[in-house]
C-alpha positions in Angstrom: -15.5 5.5 -109.1 -13.3 4.4 -111.8 -15.1 1.3 -112.4 -18.9 3.1 -112.6 -17.3 5.3 -115.0 -15.4 3.2 -117.3 -19.1 0.9 -117.2 -21.2 4.3 -118.3 -18.5 4.5 -120.7 -18.7 1.1 -122.4 -22.3 1.8 -122.6 -22.1 4.8 -124.8 -19.6 2.9 -127.2 -21.8 -0.3 -127.1 -24.5 2.0 -128.5 -22.5 3.1 -131.3 -22.8 -0.5 -133.1 -26.8 -0.6 -132.8 -28.2 -1.7 -136.3 -30.9 1.3 -136.2 -29.1 4.3 -137.5 -31.3 7.0 -135.2 -30.0 4.9 -132.0 -26.3 5.2 -133.2 -27.2 8.8 -133.7 -28.5 9.6 -130.2 -26.1 7.5 -128.7 -23.7 9.9 -130.4 -25.9 12.7 -129.2 -25.5 11.0 -125.3 -22.1 10.5 -125.5 -21.5 14.4 -126.4 -23.7 15.6 -123.5 -21.7 13.1 -120.8 -18.4 14.4 -121.5 -18.6 17.8 -121.4 -16.4 19.1 -118.9 -15.5 15.7 -118.1 -12.1 14.6 -119.1 -12.1 11.4 -117.3 -15.1 10.2 -119.1 -12.8 11.7 -122.4 -10.1 9.7 -121.5 -12.3 6.0 -120.8 -14.0 6.7 -124.3 -10.6 7.3 -126.0 -9.1 4.2 -124.5 -12.5 2.2 -125.0 -11.8 2.8 -128.5 -14.5 5.4 -129.6 -12.2 7.8 -131.6 -11.7 5.4 -134.7 -15.4 4.3 -133.6 -17.1 7.8 -134.8 -16.9 6.0 -138.0 -19.3 3.7 -139.8 -22.7 4.3 -141.0 -24.4 2.4 -144.2 -26.7 -0.4 -144.5 -24.0 -2.5 -146.3 -21.5 -1.9 -142.8 -24.4 -2.9 -140.8 -24.8 -5.8 -142.1 -21.8 -6.8 -142.3 -21.5 -6.3 -138.7 -25.1 -8.3 -138.1 -23.0 -11.3 -140.4 -19.8 -11.2 -138.5 -21.2 -10.8 -135.3 -20.6 -7.1 -133.5 -18.6 -9.1 -131.0 -16.1 -9.9 -133.5 -16.0 -6.2 -135.0 -15.6 -5.1 -131.2 -12.8 -6.9 -131.1 -10.8 -6.4 -134.0 -11.6 -2.5 -133.2 -10.9 -2.3 -129.5 -14.0 -1.7 -128.3 -15.7 0.4 -130.6 -13.3 1.9 -132.9 -16.0 3.7 -134.9 -16.5 7.8 -134.0 -13.9 8.9 -137.3 -15.3 6.2 -139.3 -18.7 7.5 -139.2 -17.2 10.9 -139.5 -16.2 10.1 -142.7 -18.7 8.1 -144.3 -20.6 10.4 -147.3 -23.3 7.8 -146.6 -24.0 9.0 -143.2 -26.1 11.6 -142.2 -25.1 15.0 -142.4 -26.3 15.0 -138.7 -24.4 12.4 -137.8 -21.2 13.0 -139.1 -21.8 16.9 -137.5 -22.3 15.2 -134.1 -19.3 13.5 -134.5 -17.3 16.0 -135.2 -18.8 17.9 -132.1 -17.9 14.9 -129.8 -14.5 14.7 -131.3 -13.8 18.1 -130.6 -15.0 17.9 -127.0 -12.6 15.0 -126.6 -10.0 17.2 -128.3 -10.8 19.9 -125.5 -9.2 17.3 -122.8 -5.9 16.3 -121.5 -2.3 16.4 -123.8 -3.0 12.9 -124.6 -6.1 12.9 -125.7 -4.9 15.2 -128.8 -2.1 12.9 -129.2 -4.5 9.9 -129.0 -6.8 11.7 -131.7 -3.7 12.5 -134.0 -2.6 8.7 -134.0 -5.9 7.7 -135.6 -5.3 10.4 -138.2 -7.7 12.7 -136.9 -6.5 15.9 -139.2 -6.7 14.8 -142.9 -10.6 13.1 -141.8 -11.2 16.5 -140.6 -9.8 18.5 -143.6 -11.5 16.1 -145.9 -14.8 16.7 -143.8 -14.1 20.3 -144.9 -15.5 19.5 -149.0 -18.7 19.2 -147.6 -21.8 21.3 -149.2 -23.2 21.3 -145.8 -22.0 24.9 -143.5 -22.9 23.1 -139.8 -21.1 20.0 -141.0 -17.6 22.3 -141.7 -18.0 25.2 -139.2 -17.9 21.8 -136.4 -14.9 20.4 -138.4 -12.8 23.8 -138.5 -14.4 24.1 -134.4 -12.4 20.3 -134.0 -9.1 21.4 -136.0 -9.0 24.1 -134.9 -9.2 22.5 -130.9 -6.5 20.1 -132.1 -4.1 22.8 -133.8 -3.9 25.2 -130.5 -2.9 21.9 -128.7 1.3 22.3 -128.0 1.5 18.7 -129.3 0.1 19.4 -132.5 3.0 19.5 -135.3 2.2 22.8 -137.2 3.1 21.2 -140.7 0.2 19.2 -140.6 -1.7 21.7 -141.9 0.5 22.3 -144.9 1.2 18.1 -146.3 -1.9 19.6 -149.0 -1.0 22.1 -151.4 -4.7 22.6 -151.6 -5.9 23.0 -148.1 -4.4 26.6 -147.4 -6.6 27.4 -150.7 -9.8 25.8 -150.0 -9.4 27.3 -146.3 -9.2 30.8 -147.6 -12.1 30.0 -149.4 -14.1 28.7 -147.1 -13.0 31.9 -144.8 -16.5 33.9 -146.3 -18.8 31.3 -145.4 -19.4 32.2 -142.2 -18.6 34.5 -139.0 -17.5 31.0 -137.4 -15.8 29.7 -140.3 -14.0 33.1 -140.3 -12.9 32.9 -136.5 -11.9 29.1 -136.4 -9.5 29.7 -139.6 -8.0 32.5 -138.5 -7.1 30.9 -135.1 -6.2 27.5 -136.9 -3.8 30.2 -139.4 -2.5 32.2 -135.9 -1.3 28.8 -134.2 0.4 27.1 -137.4 2.4 29.7 -138.3 5.7 29.7 -137.6 9.0 31.3 -139.2 11.5 29.1 -141.0 14.7 30.6 -139.4 15.9 32.1 -136.3 17.6 35.0 -134.8 21.0 33.8 -133.3 22.5 37.0 -131.4 19.9 39.6 -130.1 16.6 37.6 -128.3 13.7 37.9 -129.6 11.0 38.4 -126.9 8.0 36.3 -128.9 8.0 32.0 -128.9 10.9 31.1 -130.8 9.7 30.0 -134.2 10.7 26.3 -135.2 11.7 25.3 -138.6 9.6 24.4 -141.3 11.4 21.4 -143.4 11.9 21.5 -147.1 10.1 24.6 -148.5 8.5 27.8 -147.5 8.3 28.9 -144.1 4.5 29.1 -143.2 4.3 32.8 -143.5 5.4 32.7 -147.1 3.0 30.1 -147.6 -0.3 31.9 -146.3 1.2 35.5 -147.9 1.6 33.9 -151.2 -2.1 32.5 -150.8 -3.5 35.8 -150.2 -4.0 35.9 -146.5 -3.1 39.3 -145.8 -6.1 40.5 -148.7 -8.5 37.8 -147.2 -8.3 38.7 -143.6 -7.6 42.4 -143.8 -12.0 43.1 -144.1 -12.2 40.9 -140.7 -10.1 43.8 -138.8 -13.6 45.8 -139.1 -16.2 42.3 -138.2 -19.2 42.7 -136.1 -18.4 40.0 -134.0 -15.5 40.9 -131.7 -14.2 36.9 -131.8 -13.8 37.6 -135.4 -11.8 40.3 -135.2 -9.3 38.9 -132.4 -8.5 35.9 -134.2 -7.9 38.0 -137.5 -5.6 40.5 -135.3 -3.7 37.8 -134.2 -3.3 36.1 -137.4 -1.6 39.3 -138.4 0.7 39.5 -135.2 2.1 36.2 -136.4 2.2 37.0 -140.3 4.2 40.2 -139.6 6.8 39.0 -137.0 10.0 39.0 -138.3 8.8 39.4 -142.0 9.5 43.1 -143.7 7.6 41.5 -146.9 4.2 41.4 -145.5 4.8 43.8 -143.0 5.4 46.1 -145.9 2.0 45.3 -147.4 0.2 45.5 -144.7 0.9 49.2 -143.9 -0.5 50.1 -147.3 -3.2 47.9 -146.8 -6.6 50.0 -146.6 -10.5 48.3 -145.2 -13.2 51.0 -145.7 -10.7 53.9 -146.5 -8.5 53.4 -143.5 -4.6 52.0 -143.4 -4.5 49.2 -141.3 -2.2 50.9 -138.9 -4.6 53.7 -138.2 -6.9 50.2 -137.5 -4.5 48.8 -135.1 -4.0 52.2 -133.4 -7.9 52.2 -132.7 -7.8 49.2 -131.1 -5.2 50.3 -128.6 -7.3 52.8 -127.0 -7.8 52.5 -123.4 -11.8 51.7 -123.9 -10.8 48.4 -126.0 -10.2 44.8 -124.4 -6.5 44.2 -122.9 -6.6 41.4 -125.8 -7.0 43.4 -128.2 -4.6 46.4 -127.1 -2.0 44.0 -126.3 -2.2 42.3 -130.0 -2.7 45.1 -131.8 0.6 46.6 -130.2 2.5 43.3 -131.1 1.2 43.9 -134.6 2.5 47.4 -134.8 6.2 46.5 -132.7 6.2 43.7 -135.5 5.9 46.2 -138.4 8.3 48.6 -136.7 10.9 45.9 -136.2 10.3 44.7 -139.4 11.0 47.9 -141.2 7.7 48.7 -142.4 6.8 51.9 -139.3 9.7 54.2 -138.3 10.5 54.2 -135.1 9.7 57.8 -134.5 6.2 57.7 -135.8 4.0 58.7 -133.5 1.6 55.4 -133.9 5.2 54.1 -131.8 6.3 56.5 -130.0 2.8 57.8 -128.4 0.5 54.8 -128.9 2.2 51.6 -129.2 5.2 52.2 -126.4 3.1 54.2 -123.8 0.3 50.8 -124.3 2.8 48.3 -123.5 4.1 50.2 -120.2 0.5 50.2 -119.6 0.5 46.5 -119.3 3.1 46.5 -117.3 1.7 47.9 -114.4 0.1 46.2 -111.3 -3.3 46.6 -112.3 -2.9 44.1 -115.0 -3.4 39.9 -114.8 0.4 38.6 -114.3 0.1 37.0 -117.8 -0.8 40.6 -119.6 2.1 41.9 -117.9 4.6 39.1 -119.2 3.4 39.7 -122.5 3.3 43.6 -122.4 7.2 43.3 -120.9 8.3 40.9 -123.7 6.2 42.9 -126.2 8.1 45.9 -125.4 11.6 44.2 -124.8 11.6 43.7 -128.6 10.3 47.3 -129.7 13.0 48.7 -128.2 15.6 46.5 -128.5 17.9 48.1 -130.9 16.4 52.0 -130.7 18.2 54.1 -128.2 15.9 56.9 -128.3 12.5 54.3 -127.4 14.7 52.6 -124.8 15.0 55.9 -123.6 11.5 56.6 -123.6 10.3 53.8 -122.2 12.8 54.6 -119.2 10.9 57.5 -117.7 7.6 56.4 -119.1 5.3 55.7 -116.1 8.3 54.6 -113.4 9.1 51.5 -115.6 12.0 50.6 -114.2 10.8 50.5 -110.8 7.7 48.7 -111.9 9.6 45.8 -113.1 11.2 45.4 -110.1 7.3 44.0 -108.6 7.8 41.1 -111.3 10.6 39.5 -108.9 7.9 39.6 -106.1 6.0 36.3 -106.5 4.4 33.8 -105.1 4.0 36.7 -102.4 3.9 35.2 -98.7 0.2 37.0 -98.6 -1.4 34.7 -101.4 0.6 31.8 -99.9 -1.3 32.6 -96.8 -4.8 33.2 -97.5 -5.0 31.7 -100.9 -3.9 28.3 -102.4 -5.3 29.2 -105.5 -3.6 32.5 -106.1 -0.3 30.6 -104.9 -0.5 28.4 -107.5 -1.2 30.5 -109.9 1.3 33.1 -108.7 3.9 29.8 -109.2 3.0 29.1 -112.7 4.0 32.8 -114.0 6.9 33.4 -111.5 9.4 32.3 -113.8 7.7 34.0 -117.0 7.7 37.2 -114.8 11.3 37.1 -114.3 12.1 36.1 -117.4 10.0 38.9 -118.7 11.6 41.5 -116.5 15.0 40.4 -117.2 14.5 40.7 -120.6 13.2 44.4 -120.6 15.7 45.2 -118.3 18.5 44.0 -121.1 16.7 46.0 -124.0 16.4 48.9 -121.7 20.1 49.1 -120.8 21.9 48.1 -124.3 22.8 51.4 -124.8 22.4 54.4 -122.3 24.8 54.3 -119.1 22.7 55.7 -117.0 20.1 53.9 -117.7 22.3 51.0 -116.9 22.8 52.6 -113.6 19.2 53.1 -112.6 18.8 49.8 -113.5 21.4 48.1 -111.1 20.4 51.1 -108.6 16.9 48.9 -108.5 16.3 47.3 -104.9 18.6 44.3 -104.9 18.8 44.0 -108.8 22.5 42.5 -108.8 21.4 40.3 -106.2 18.2 38.7 -108.4 20.5 38.6 -112.0 22.7 36.4 -109.5 20.0 34.4 -108.4 18.6 34.2 -112.0 21.9 32.5 -113.6 21.5 29.6 -111.5 17.5 29.3 -111.5 16.4 25.6 -113.0 14.3 27.2 -115.5 16.7 27.7 -119.0 14.5 30.6 -120.0 15.0 32.6 -116.6 18.3 31.6 -116.8 19.2 33.0 -120.5 17.4 36.0 -119.8 19.3 37.1 -116.8 22.3 36.3 -118.7 21.1 38.5 -121.1 20.3 41.5 -118.6 24.0 40.9 -117.5 25.6 41.3 -120.9 23.6 44.2 -121.2 24.6 45.8 -118.2 28.5 44.4 -118.6 28.9 47.3 -121.7 29.0 49.7 -118.8 32.6 50.3 -117.9 31.5 52.2 -114.7 29.7 48.9 -113.7 32.2 46.6 -114.4 34.5 48.1 -111.7 31.9 48.6 -109.2 28.7 46.3 -108.9 29.8 43.7 -111.1 33.4 43.7 -108.8 31.0 43.8 -105.3 28.9 40.7 -106.4 31.7 38.6 -107.8 29.1 38.3 -110.9 32.2 36.6 -112.5 31.5 33.4 -110.6 28.2 32.4 -111.1 28.9 33.7 -115.0 31.6 30.8 -115.0 29.7 28.3 -113.6 26.9 28.9 -116.0 29.7 28.0 -118.6 30.4 24.7 -117.6 27.7 23.1 -118.7 24.5 25.0 -120.4 22.9 24.6 -124.0 24.4 26.9 -126.8 21.8 29.7 -126.6 23.0 30.4 -122.9 26.9 29.8 -123.8 26.8 32.3 -126.7 25.3 35.2 -124.5 27.3 34.0 -121.1 30.5 34.2 -123.2 29.9 37.6 -124.6 28.9 38.5 -121.2 32.8 37.1 -120.3 34.2 39.2 -123.2 33.2 42.4 -121.5 34.7 41.2 -118.1 38.0 40.4 -119.6 38.6 44.2 -120.9 41.6 45.7 -119.2 39.9 47.8 -116.9 37.7 44.9 -115.2 38.6 43.9 -111.8 37.1 40.6 -112.9 39.9 39.9 -115.0 42.4 38.8 -112.6 40.1 36.4 -110.6 38.6 35.0 -113.8 41.9 34.0 -115.2 42.7 31.6 -112.1 39.6 30.0 -112.3 40.6 28.5 -115.1 38.9 30.2 -118.0 42.1 30.1 -120.9 41.5 25.9 -121.3 37.6 27.2 -121.2 37.7 30.0 -123.8 39.6 27.9 -126.1 37.4 24.9 -125.9 34.9 27.3 -127.3 37.4 28.3 -130.6 36.8 24.5 -131.6 33.0 25.0 -131.5 30.8 24.5 -134.7 28.8 27.3 -133.6 29.9 30.6 -135.0 29.1 32.5 -132.4 30.5 30.8 -130.0 33.7 30.2 -131.8 33.8 34.1 -132.2 33.1 34.8 -128.6 36.1 32.7 -127.7 38.6 33.9 -129.5 37.3 37.6 -129.0 37.3 36.7 -125.0 41.5 35.6 -125.6 41.8 38.5 -127.3 40.7 40.9 -124.3 42.6 38.7 -122.0 46.0 38.7 -123.8 45.7 42.4 -123.9 49.1 44.0 -122.1 48.9 40.6 -120.5 52.0 39.2 -118.4 53.9 36.8 -120.8 53.0 33.5 -119.1 49.4 34.2 -119.6 50.0 34.9 -123.3 52.3 31.7 -123.2 49.3 29.6 -121.8 46.7 31.5 -124.5 49.2 30.1 -127.1 49.5 26.7 -125.6 45.8 26.1 -125.2 45.0 27.1 -128.4 47.9 25.1 -130.3 49.6 26.0 -133.4 47.0 23.8 -135.1 44.2 25.6 -134.2 45.8 28.5 -134.5 45.7 28.0 -137.9 42.6 26.8 -138.2 40.9 29.7 -137.0 43.2 32.1 -139.1 41.4 29.9 -142.2 38.2 30.4 -141.1 35.3 31.5 -143.6 33.9 33.6 -141.2 35.8 37.3 -141.6 34.5 38.0 -137.7 36.7 35.0 -136.6 39.6 35.9 -138.5 39.5 39.7 -137.1 39.5 38.7 -134.0 41.9 35.8 -134.4 44.6 38.5 -135.8 43.7 41.1 -133.1 44.9 37.9 -130.7 47.7 37.7 -132.6 48.2 41.4 -132.9 47.4 41.7 -128.7 50.2 38.2 -127.8 52.8 40.3 -129.7 53.4 43.3 -128.0 56.0 44.4 -125.8 59.6 43.4 -127.1 60.6 40.9 -124.7 57.2 39.2 -125.4 57.5 39.8 -129.0 60.9 38.3 -128.9 59.6 35.1 -126.7 56.7 34.6 -129.0 58.6 34.5 -132.2 61.5 32.6 -131.1 59.3 30.0 -130.3 56.2 30.4 -132.8 58.2 32.5 -135.1 57.9 30.5 -138.4 54.2 28.9 -138.1 53.4 32.9 -137.5 55.0 34.3 -140.8 53.5 31.5 -142.7 49.9 32.5 -141.3 50.7 36.5 -142.1 52.0 35.3 -145.7 49.1 33.5 -146.5 46.1 36.5 -145.5 48.4 38.8 -147.4 48.7 36.9 -150.3 44.4 36.0 -149.9 41.9 37.7 -150.9 40.5 39.2 -147.9 39.0 42.8 -147.0 41.1 45.9 -146.6 40.4 45.4 -142.8 41.8 42.3 -142.7 45.0 42.8 -144.4 45.6 46.2 -142.8 45.5 44.2 -139.3 47.7 41.6 -140.7 50.1 44.4 -141.7 49.7 46.0 -137.9 51.2 42.4 -136.6 54.0 42.3 -138.9 54.7 46.2 -137.6 54.8 44.8 -134.1 57.1 41.6 -134.8 59.0 44.5 -136.7 59.7 46.1 -133.0 60.8 43.0 -131.5 64.7 43.0 -131.1 65.5 39.7 -132.6 62.0 39.3 -134.0 62.5 41.5 -136.5 64.8 39.4 -138.4 62.0 37.3 -139.0 61.6 39.8 -141.6 64.7 40.8 -142.5 65.7 37.7 -144.0 62.2 36.5 -145.6 62.1 38.2 -148.8 59.0 37.4 -150.0 57.7 39.4 -147.1 59.4 42.5 -147.3 58.0 42.8 -150.8 54.7 42.0 -150.0 55.4 45.6 -147.5 56.7 47.1 -150.0 53.6 46.5 -152.6 51.4 47.9 -149.6 53.2 51.3 -149.3 52.4 52.1 -152.7 48.9 50.7 -152.5 45.7 52.6 -153.4 44.5 52.3 -149.9 45.8 54.8 -147.9 45.2 52.7 -144.2 47.2 49.7 -145.5 49.8 52.3 -146.9 50.0 53.9 -143.3 50.2 49.9 -141.7 52.7 49.0 -144.1 55.0 52.6 -143.2 54.5 51.6 -139.7 56.5 48.3 -140.3 59.3 50.4 -142.2 59.7 52.8 -139.2 59.9 50.0 -136.7 62.4 48.4 -138.9 65.0 51.0 -139.7 65.2 53.0 -136.5 68.1 54.1 -135.9 68.7 54.0 -132.5 68.5 50.0 -132.6 71.5 48.0 -133.0 71.8 46.6 -136.6 69.8 49.6 -138.5 72.7 50.6 -140.6 72.1 47.0 -142.3 68.7 47.2 -142.3 68.3 50.6 -144.3 70.5 50.0 -146.4 68.7 46.9 -147.3 65.6 48.5 -147.5 67.0 51.4 -149.9 68.3 48.7 -152.5 64.8 47.3 -152.1 63.9 50.9 -153.5 62.0 51.9 -150.2 63.5 55.3 -150.1 62.1 56.6 -153.1 58.6 55.4 -152.1 59.1 57.7 -148.9 60.0 60.4 -150.8 56.5 59.8 -153.0 54.8 59.5 -149.8 55.9 62.7 -148.3 54.4 64.7 -150.7 51.0 63.2 -150.3 48.0 65.1 -149.8 47.1 62.7 -147.0 48.7 64.4 -143.4 49.1 61.3 -142.3 51.0 59.2 -144.6 53.0 62.7 -145.5 54.0 62.7 -141.6 54.9 59.2 -141.6 56.7 59.0 -144.5 58.9 62.3 -143.5 59.6 61.0 -139.9 61.0 56.9 -141.7 63.4 59.6 -143.9 64.6 61.2 -140.6 66.1 57.9 -139.7 68.3 57.9 -143.3 69.1 61.5 -142.7 70.3 61.1 -138.4 
């Protein structure tokens, strides 16, 4: 069979070398008819060189073939590399060039390998050049082929933006026909990616790629008038044009306040775009249109162009997306509906509450985990294949939506966890082969781990920490960030998981995270260590200090990110708690810690950082022997005195805690310390503060003065 197909394919390619242009045209037309719906034939033609073969058609070239010999040319051009050549020759008839574009478009509809071969032959510049033709049919054929190539996942989107004039020309072609409108909008929607990507919270829509060296695709399209040129297409008489325009706006508005703020004020035929989008949400509209309209409104809402309590969101968009999650919808529609709804409600507590009580959504989502079903496996192989294909996507979407639903409300978290086998499903999701499902499962777990009650019950009953620790051993950064953030919650003092996590070697893992180049991982690593150190035994604190090393501790204290610095100070504060621990740690690391404290108090840091640093000094001052490291350090004492008179009450109060701990008269050596501090003028400052209008400062100052009077 393969030999027969190859032989017939050779016949089609050979006809492109005919000396009669009419026969070449007929050969291209016959080739077009032969490849329709036949991927094997398409592949054979590409292998035989038909792609660059649709490329030649002047008398001069034909005479060249005649003089050089067709056999020689076939050898040079790999079996007839002429299609693109025919397409590009202005001396070729418009009909021939159009048919070439049609065949190339048909070849592109085959496999991804076909598209790769076409790209290797530089088909995109050739087709873009064809758009300069005055002939509308040829332009439409080129656009149709470009559309097919650009919607392929193997085509780099940036190829559309290599020439600055291309976008302007495409905008101008929008008015030529309903076909140019449909194809151009489709090209734009597939070639519009963000320049950045959100790293903390998840986003439900596809992950944007980086746009190299310059404005992102949204900005380029926006600056070329995409909103104004495409808006009127939303009321086109052609459904396909309306849909492609809608899809274009859904990607233009995503994570883009500039576009979203513009869209909300644009009107077409006297109607604002949000009103048009709401009409497209109605139940009598095709599902594809409802979903895409909901995505447009969702993006505009998340970008701040529409309020979260606006009726078009609460009464239209949210209910529409919940409908898309129902069993009546196709699996792919349920995936898209759940992911878009997860994105819509991700940061808004009220929307989360409304969604949770709409159409039994929490229970409805449990059905997402039931694919492939045993019934489909028995009765219908095609159905089984379909279910398998979407099973991962369904689980991923369900986990994402559960994560958004449970982000803030304790009652919602409880309902989610009480859904049938929910914790087992999350635990299983943590070990799935699909990275996307694992990531979504971890995010769901992270959302639920914010519940004190669930940390004490369901999380302990299912030993969630075990698969979580396994995930942390070897995972991509995007999973590590969420997993380590979840671990922070599991290490809180009231979590029963804290002890077994410690015993599983978490300290070494977390210390290694603090050295990561990824900022979120550094923050989470030090945050988890801070939680671990809270009210911990001395051995655990010593293990943490040993694991971090003094050098790494200084590195973290000099980190440019304030979150890393604050969490490191929080760790130090937790390490330096309870007198025996304070004295022990300061006896081994006192010099380095005092040096770090000095540097921070002298540096250009915000109030919160300096307050936390003074609180560390107050803890040191509470030690039995450790306080001498302060009393023998005149520089530190002068800094404490300075902050007692600072304009910020928080810093004054923190400095007074240091003084109170140093002069407490029930402790050995208190008289000498009181005398030294009196000589420094501390008592005079305390008298002034005892008259303060701030009740906290006033009370603390009076308490400190009583130590001198006792």
